[in-house]
C-alpha positions in Angstrom: -17.8 -10.8 -15.0 -16.4 -10.1 -11.5 -13.7 -7.4 -11.2 -10.2 -8.8 -10.7 -8.3 -7.7 -7.6 -4.6 -8.3 -7.0 -3.6 -8.1 -3.3 0.2 -7.5 -3.1 2.0 -8.3 0.2 5.5 -6.9 0.2 7.8 -9.0 2.4 11.4 -8.9 3.7 12.5 -11.7 6.0 8.9 -12.5 7.1 9.2 -16.3 7.3 7.3 -16.2 10.7 4.5 -13.8 9.9 3.8 -14.8 6.3 1.9 -18.1 6.8 -0.5 -16.7 9.4 -1.1 -13.6 7.2 -2.0 -15.8 4.1 -4.3 -18.1 6.1 -6.3 -15.1 7.6 -6.4 -13.4 4.2 -7.7 -16.4 2.3 -10.3 -17.1 5.0 -11.5 -13.5 4.6 -11.7 -13.4 0.8 -13.5 -16.7 0.8 -16.4 -14.9 2.5 -16.4 -12.3 -0.4 -16.8 -14.4 -3.6 -18.3 -11.5 -5.6 -14.7 -10.5 -6.7 -12.0 -12.4 -8.4 -9.2 -12.2 -5.8 -5.6 -13.0 -6.5 -2.7 -12.7 -4.0 0.9 -11.8 -4.8 3.7 -12.2 -2.3 6.3 -9.6 -3.3 9.6 -10.7 -1.8 12.2 -7.9 -1.9 15.6 -9.2 -0.9 14.8 -11.8 1.9 17.7 -13.8 3.1 15.7 -16.2 5.3 13.1 -18.9 4.2 10.5 -16.3 3.1 10.7 -17.1 -0.6 10.6 -20.8 0.0 7.6 -20.6 2.3 5.8 -18.3 -0.1 6.2 -21.0 -2.9 4.9 -23.6 -0.5 1.8 -21.5 0.3 1.3 -20.9 -3.5 1.0 -24.7 -3.9 -1.7 -24.8 -1.3 -3.8 -21.7 -2.2 -5.3 -21.1 -5.6 -4.5 -17.7 -7.1 -1.4 -17.1 -5.0 1.8 -16.2 -6.9 5.3 -15.1 -5.8 7.2 -12.1 -7.1 10.9 -12.1 -6.2 13.5 -9.3 -6.3 17.0 -9.5 -5.0 17.1 -5.8 -4.2 15.3 -4.4 -1.2 12.7 -1.7 -1.1 8.9 -1.8 -0.6 8.4 0.7 -3.3 10.5 -1.4 -5.7 8.5 -4.5 -4.9 5.2 -2.7 -5.4 6.3 -1.2 -8.7 7.1 -4.6 -10.1 4.0 -6.4 -8.8 1.6 -3.6 -9.9 3.3 -3.2 -13.3 3.1 -6.9 -14.1 -0.5 -7.1 -13.0 -3.5 -7.1 -15.4 -6.0 -6.7 -12.6 -8.8 -4.1 -12.5 -7.8 -3.2 -8.9 -4.2 -3.5 -7.5 -3.8 -3.0 -3.8 -1.3 -3.8 -1.1 -1.3 -4.5 2.6 1.3 -5.1 5.2 2.1 -8.7 6.2 1.5 -7.9 9.9 -2.1 -7.2 9.2 -2.0 -4.1 11.4 -5.0 -2.8 9.4 -8.1 -4.9 10.0 -9.3 -6.8 6.9 -12.8 -5.7 7.5 -12.0 -2.4 5.6 -10.8 -4.4 2.5 -14.2 -4.5 0.7 -14.6 -0.7 1.2 -11.2 -0.1 -0.3 -12.1 -2.1 -3.4 -15.6 -0.8 -3.7 -14.3 2.8 -3.8 -12.6 2.0 -7.1 -15.0 -0.7 -8.6 -18.3 0.9 -7.6 -17.6 4.6 -6.9 -15.2 5.4 -9.7 -12.2 6.5 -7.7 -8.8 5.9 -9.1 -7.0 5.6 -5.7 -8.3 4.4 -2.3 -6.3 4.5 0.9 -6.8 3.4 4.5 -6.7 6.3 6.9 -5.9 6.2 10.6 -6.5 10.0 11.0 -10.1 10.4 9.9 -13.4 10.1 11.7 -14.5 6.6 12.3 -11.0 5.1 12.5 -9.7 3.2 15.5 -6.0 3.1 16.4 -4.8 0.7 19.2 -1.5 0.6 21.1 0.3 3.1 18.9 3.5 4.4 20.6 3.7 8.1 21.2 6.8 8.3 19.1 5.2 6.8 16.1 2.0 8.9 16.6 4.0 12.2 16.8 6.2 11.3 13.8 3.2 10.3 11.6 1.1 13.3 12.4 4.1 15.6 12.0 4.9 14.1 8.6 1.4 14.5 7.3 1.3 18.1 8.5 4.6 18.7 6.6 3.0 17.3 3.4 0.2 19.8 3.6 2.6 22.6 4.3 4.6 21.7 1.2 1.6 20.9 -1.0 -1.4 23.0 0.4 -3.9 21.7 -2.0 -3.4 18.1 -0.8 -6.7 16.6 0.6 -5.7 13.2 1.9 -5.0 13.0 5.7 -2.8 9.8 6.1 -0.1 9.1 3.5 1.6 6.2 5.3 -1.0 3.6 6.2 0.0 0.4 4.6 -3.3 -0.3 3.0 -3.8 1.2 -0.5 -5.5 0.4 -3.8 -5.2 1.8 -7.3 -7.2 1.3 -10.5 -5.8 -0.2 -13.6 -5.5 3.3 -15.1 -3.8 4.8 -12.0 -1.3 1.9 -12.0 -0.5 2.3 -15.6 -0.1 6.1 -15.5 1.4 6.8 -12.1 3.6 3.9 -11.2 6.2 4.5 -14.0 6.5 8.1 -12.8 7.3 7.3 -9.2 11.0 7.4 -8.6 11.2 6.3 -5.0 11.9 2.6 -4.3 11.4 2.5 -0.6 8.8 3.9 2.0 8.3 7.2 0.3 6.7 5.5 -2.7 3.3 5.8 -1.1 3.4 9.5 -0.7 4.9 10.1 -4.1 2.1 8.1 -5.7 -0.5 10.0 -3.9 1.0 13.4 -4.8 1.2 12.3 -8.4 -2.4 11.3 -8.3 -3.4 14.6 -6.8 -1.6 16.5 -9.5 -3.4 14.6 -12.2 -6.7 15.2 -10.6 -7.4 11.6 -9.9 -10.0 11.0 -7.2 -8.6 9.7 -3.9 -11.0 8.0 -1.5 -10.0 7.7 2.2 -11.4 4.8 4.1 -11.5 4.7 7.9 -9.7 1.6 9.4 -9.1 -0.2 12.6 -5.4 -0.3 13.0 -3.2 -1.9 15.7 0.5 -1.2 16.2 2.8 -4.1 15.5 5.4 -4.3 18.3 7.7 -6.3 16.0 7.7 -3.7 13.3 10.9 -3.5 11.2 10.4 0.2 10.3 13.3 2.4 11.5 11.2 5.5 12.4 13.8 8.2 12.4 15.8 7.2 9.3 12.5 6.5 7.4 11.1 9.9 8.4 14.3 11.6 7.1 14.1 9.8 3.8 10.4 10.9 3.5 11.4 14.5 4.2 14.0 14.3 1.5 11.4 12.9 -0.9 9.1 15.8 -0.2 11.9 18.3 -0.8 12.6 16.6 -4.1 9.0 16.9 -5.3 8.5 20.4 -3.9 11.6 22.0 -5.5 12.4 19.7 -8.5 8.7 19.3 -9.4 6.5 16.4 -10.0 6.2 14.8 -13.5 2.8 15.5 -15.1 0.7 12.3 -15.3 -2.2 12.0 -17.8 -5.1 14.0 -16.6 -8.1 12.5 -15.0 -10.4 14.4 -17.3 
């Protein structure tokens, strides 16, 4: 039996970007029939036609479902979608497809074939390609990842923020309920919880292109991330079930 893979796409007011994303994604997974792919559009608080368009796309594409939350927060959307899933692999990607889909099979294979519990796209490792990234975003991202390693010296992953991550069934079941953040820091918190539990984390090099229409507010998001690191550093991380 083929492994089941749920691809979650968190969206907030993405009525323009969503149809193109879904078309490209379904064209890609059609060329990889060795896995049982499913797609979840996780709408968190959209006020435009995103939810309506998502349901229209679900009528057109087999295996596409819609998860709707009235409250905003990417972390909140991922918690719900991954917790409700029964898939062997649960991953997410950004709707802007900044990360090239060619890295998707490697992300899944790291869990299905290589036995890792977590697999993440990395823009900061050898073999990655980053195109058109602004200096402001580059400095902020690298500075943040340096800060993670200063606060948690045993951390091995290089890029906590790339919107391209996958977890195993066990990692989702054990780690997601422990993550407190409901916004952008959710990614980092999940990775730090995984590291504390001794779960294997595989980094996959990616081709990544900056989205000029990004909705991320860099400075405020960075400050929330720093506060999240301070919380975990000084209040401690809950102890997940061990990988052993």
